[in-house]
C-alpha positions, -999 to +999 in steps of 0.1 A: +034-064+168+054-084+143+043-093+107+054-122+087+047-127+050+052-156+027+050-159-010+043-124-021+027-092-008+011-062-028-014-036-023-034-055-050-042-084-028-045-064+005-065-038+022-044-010+034-052+024+051-029+049+066-033+045+104-034+082+111-053+097+080-073+065+072-063+072+035-067+042+013-034+028+000-046-002-019-064-012-051-095+009-041-075+040-053-079+026-087-114+011-084-129+043-069-109+067-093-092+083-061-059+091-081-025+086-068-022+049-072+015+049-080+023+072-052+003+052-027+020+021-037+054+037-035+046+049+001+037+013+009+070+000-005+089+026+015+071+018+047+082-019+042+118-007+037+119-012+000+145+010-018+130+025-049+152+040-076 
């Protein structure tokens, strides 16, 4: 499967879950007070190959 994105992509405008754990990795972490928002967004970035400093 290939993915192609245009314009911009962020967890704020998407629904993302970990495939194995079904853990939410999107804006619902904030809306549902699940905690770990920054860590989840960083994990999404790493999975997309973004280098974080």
